[in-house]
Residue, then its C-alpha position, 0 to 999 in steps of 0.5 A: m530125887r536121889a542122885p545116882g550112886d546115893e543108894g548104898a549110902s542111904h541104906v544103913t541097917w543097925r540091929v540091937d537086942s531088946r531083952s524086955p518091953e522096958e528096953t524096947r521103950i528105951l529104944g523108942a525114947s533114944l530115937a525121939p531126940a533125933l526126930l523132927p517134924g516131917d520124919v516118917l517111921s515105918l514099924n514092922g514085925d509080927l503081932g505082939a512083937g513090940k511095935t506099940c511098946f516102941v511108940q510108947g517110949l518114943a512118945g513119952a520122950l517127946e512129952v506126950d501126956g496120956r496113954v499111948t495105945s495101938p490104933t488097930f481099930t481106930l486106924v489113926h491116933e494123934y498125940n500132942g507133945r514137943y512135936p505132933i505125932v500121927h500114929l497110923d496102923v494099916y493092919r486091918l486094911n487090904y488095899f492102897q485105896e483104903v489108905l488113901d481114903l483115910g487121907f494119907e497124903e494129909l497125914l504126911d504132914p510136914g509139921a508132924i512126925l508120922v509113925v506107921e505100924w505095918g508100914e512096909a505094907v504101904a511102902p510105895l506110898l511112903p516118901n523117899r526118905y524114911l526110917e524102917i524099924e523091924l521088931r522080931r521075936g528072938d526065935d524068928w531072927g537068930a536068937t541063938e547067935s545073939g546069946v538069948d539062950d543065956l537070958d531069962g525071959r526068953d519070950e520077951f527077947r526081941a531083935v530090933a533092926f533100924r534101916s535108913r531109907g534115904p539121906g540123913w538117917e545115918r546121923k540120926l541113928d548114930t545119935m540114937r545109938v549113943t543114947a540107947e547104949a548109955l540108957l540100956d547099960a544104966l537099966s541093967p548095969d550087971e549085964s553090961s557087955g559092951e556095945r549092943f548095936t551091930r551093923v548088919p547087911d540089909h535084907v528084904s523083909r518078909h512082911r506083906r504089902l497091900d494090894q491094888p484092887d483087882d478090877s478084872t472081875g468087875 
């Protein structure tokens, strides 16, 4: 349980612009070294925004062999790497009970890293401490303010926000930012323009949450 007054320190939001799928994978790979078993990631964003692309980078950096794909239809994928990774997608589910029927409490394995696509939909089921990651297309999140109009491949532009929920994440995000800045600069040295990450005010996201079953009609 959080101590009174911790809420402000536990909600830190960093935003970075990804100009390509490869840069999105770099962001996932940059976060990987900071993660430990028991960490939970909630990935949000519209269809095709790059959630699975982010997971591919993360899994690759954690030495996962084989192809990493979205578990939209199978709901759960499990990968073995440096640490076990449980990759859950709740997009096709409508009720909290459906998530619980999957064995969600067992998926919160302290020996594995849990990644939940569309995790905001099941936020009440997540632990007090997790990292929320939101990916939006440039047009959905102030693309002009970010200078995306000057970039080639506008349709590949993504704005990515990292929001800490609970203690401990700010230090992990600091580690990730240092790694990501270096790797992004190395990928496109001619386009290097200083620090890519910006600390921004926290905000309420726009995505859905699952419903409780309506028993009033039964």
